[in-house]
N, C-alpha and C positions, 0 to 999 in steps of 0.2 A: 694601525691596520690590526685588526683583531683577528685571532684565529681560535680554533678549538681543537680537541682530539680529533674529532670526526670531520671537521671542515676548515679548509683553509681559505681565506679570503682572496679572490682572484686578484692578480695583478692586473698592470695596464695593459699587457697583450691579451690577457683572458677576457677582461672587460671589453676590449675593441672586438675581440674574437664573438663574444656573446652578442653584441650588439649588431654584427654582420648577420649571425644567424637569426635574430629576432627580425631583422628587416628582410631577409631572404623569405623566412617563414610566413612572415606578413603579406608579403607580395605573392607568394604562391597561393596562400589562403584566399587573398582577394582575387586572383586570377580564376581560381576554381569557382567561387561564387559568381563572378561575372559570366563566366562559361555555362555555369548552369541556367542563369537568368536569360542569357542570349537563346540557349535551346529552348527554354520554355517560351520565349517571346516570339521565336520563328514558328512555334507550333500552335501559336494563338491561345495559349493557356493564361497570358496576362491581359487579354484584351478585356475591354470594359464590359462587353457583352457577357463574358464569362462570369462577371461579379453581379451582373443585374438579375440572375436566377433568384438571389437572395431578397428581391424586392417582391417576389410573388408570394401571395398568402399562403398557397399549397405547399411551398417549400418551408416557409417559416412554421407552418403547422407540423410538418414531418419532423422538424427539428425538435419542436417542443414536445412532441409525442416521444421521440427518442430519448430526450432529456428525462421526462417523466418517468419513462420504463427503466432507464439507468438509475436513477435515484431510488424508484422502489425497490429494485434488486439490491441495491446498495444498503439501503436501511434495514430491509429484512434480512440480508445476510449478516449485517454488522451486529444487530441486536443478537440474532440467534449464536453467532460465533462467540460473542463474549460470554453468553450463558453457557455454551458449551465449553469453552475455555475454563470458566470458573470450576465446572463440575470435574473436567480431566485434570486440572492443577490439583485440587483438593485429593482427588481419588489417587493420584501419583504420588501424593505424600503420605498417604495411609499407612499405618502400622500393619495392615492385613496384606500379606504379600500378594494374594491372589488379585486383590482389587489394584494394587500398585501395578502389578504384571498387566493386567489388562489395559488399564489406562496408558501405560507406557507404550505397548504395542499399537493402540489406536493412534497415539500421537506420532509414533514413528512412521506407521503406515502411511498415513494421510500426509504427512510432510515430505514423504519420499516419493509418492505416486504424483505424477504431473498433474496439474489442476485440470488442464484440458480433457486428459483421458478420463478423469473423474465425472466430469461435467456430461461428456460424450456417453459414457456407460449408463449414467443416471437417466439420460434423455432416451437412449435407444430401449433400455430395460424396462423403465418405469413411467417416465412423463413425456411420451412422445406427442401427446396432444397438449400438454401444457409445459413448454420449454422453461417458462419463469422458475417453476419449482426445480428444475434440474440445475439451473443457474445458481439458485439460491441455497440449495443444499450443498451442492458442490463447493461454493464460496464458504459455507459455514463450516464444512468438514475440514477444508484445509487451513482457513484462517482461524478456526478453532483451535487446532492443533498447534499453530504457531503462537497464538495468544496464551495458550495454556503454558507454555515455557515460559513466556514473558511474565505472567502472573506467578509461577513458581519461583522464578528468580527473584522477583520483589518480596515473597513470603519468605524466602531463605536470608534476605537481606535484612530483615527485621531483628533488631538484637534480641538474642536469646533470653536475656533478662526479662523482657517483657512478657514472653509467655510464661516464664517461671513465675513471675510475680502473679499473673492471672491464675495459675494453678494454685499458687498458695493461698488465694483468696477464696478458694472452693470452686473455680469455674470448670465447667466441663470441657472436654476436647472440642466438642461443637461450638461452645460459646467462645472459646479462645480463638478458635479459626475465624468465626463470622464477626465478632465484635473487636478483636485485637489485631490480628495478623492480616486478614485479606484487606480492611480499609486502608491500612498503611501501605500494604503493597500495591493497590490500585494507585493510591495517591503517588507513590515514589515512581511507578512505571507508566504512569498516564500519558506522558509525551510519547513514549514508544508505543502504547497501544493506540493512540491517535494515528501515528506514523504507519503502523501495520493497517489501520483503516484506510489510509491512502492507497495501500497496495489492494484492497478489497474494491475500492472505487474503480481503479484502474482495471482490474480483473473482470469488472462485468463486461469488458468488451468482449471477452471470450464467448459470450452469448450468441454473436453473430454466426458462430459456426454452426449452432444448432437452430437457426432462424429465429432466434429471440429478438423481438424488434425494439432493440435498445438504441442507443444512439450511434454507434459505429454501424449498426445494420441499416440505419436510416441513411448514413452518409454513403455507404456502399451502393445502395439503391438508387440514390439521386445522381452518384457519379457514373453509374453504368446505363441509366435509363435516359438522362437529359444530354441532348444534342444541341451544340451551339455550333453552326456553320460546319457541321459534320465531325465536330470534335466533342468528347465528353470532358465535363469541366473538372478533372481530376484534382488540379492543382489548388483551385479554390475551395473545393469541398475539404481537402485535407487540411488546408491551412484554417478554414473557419472551425471545422470539427476539433481539429488538435487545439486550438486556442480556447475552446470550450472546456476540454479535458484538463488543459494546464490550469484554466481557471479555478476548476472545482479542487484541483490537488493543491493548489497554492492557499486555497482558503482553509482546507484541513491542516496543511502544514503550518500555516499562520496560527491556528488554534493551538497545535502542539508546541509551538515556541512561545505562545501566551502562557499557556499553562506552566511552561518550563521557567519562565521568568517569575510568576507568582509564587511557584514553588521555591525558588531560591531565596524569595524574600521571607518566607515563612521561617518561624522560629522554632517550631515544634516538629516532632515526628523525625523520620529518616529522610536523607537527601533524595531530591528529585532527580531520576536519570536525565542524562542528555537525551535530547530530541534526535531522532534518526529517521532516515528515509524509508527503512524497513526494519522489521523487529529481529533482534540478533538470533543466533542459532544457539540455544542453550543446550548444555550438557545434560547429563544424568545426575541423579543424587536422591537422597532421601532427606526428608524435613519433619516438621511437626505434623502430627497425625490428625486425622478427621475425627 
C-alpha cells in the first residue's frame, strides 16, 4: 500500500464506503434521468410527431439560414478580434506610457463590461436597423481585449535573447516586433487563441436578444410558433440545436488540439501552450516596445 505526504491510500473500509457512495450516487442519477424522461414523455415531448417537424423543408431551411448567419457573425468577429488583439497587445507593450495606458484601459474596460450589455448598447445606439454589426462589433471588442492579453503573454514568453540578437543586427523596434516576436507568440499561443474563438462562436447566440436571426433565434422561433397536438416542440428543438452548437465547438476544439500536437513535435521556437476551453486572464506588465 503506497502513500504520500498529501494522500493516504484508502483501506478496506474506506474502499467499501467509496463503492457504496458510488452505487448510491449512480442510482440517484439514474432515477433523476428516468424522472426527467418520464415527465417529458407524459407531456408528449418525446412523441414521434414532435421529431417529424425536421422533415419539413421550411424547418430545414430555417435551420440552414440560422447556421449561415451564425457562421457569418463568427467569421467576421473572429477576424476583426484578432486584428484588434494584435494592435492592443503591441500598444500595451509600447515604451510610450500614453499609448500603453490607453491600450490597457481599453482592454480592461471591455473585459470587465458584460458582453450582452455591449451588444445591446451598440444595437440601441447605433445599429438598430442592422443587428449583425452590433453583434460583430460587440464580439470584436470583448474577444479582441481577451485575445490581446493572450498575445501579450506569448510575446513576453519569447526568450529575451532573441530580441537582443535582432537589435544587435540593426533591426528596428517595429521589425523586431513583426518579424521576431509576434510570429513566435502566435505560434506558441495558437491553441489558446483557437480556444477563445470557440467562446466567440458560442457568444454569437447572444444575438437573439437583439433579434439577429442567428441559429438560436431560429430555434426559439420554431419552438414558440410550431404546435404539435397543442404542445410546442421545445425538447426536440433544444436537443437538435444544442447538438449543432456542440458539433461546431468540437470542430474548433479538435483544431486546437491538432495544433498543440503538431507544436509539441516541432523542434524550433518556444513551446506551444496547452489548449484550453477559454483564454486565460493575464495580468499586467511591460515588455518589448513597438
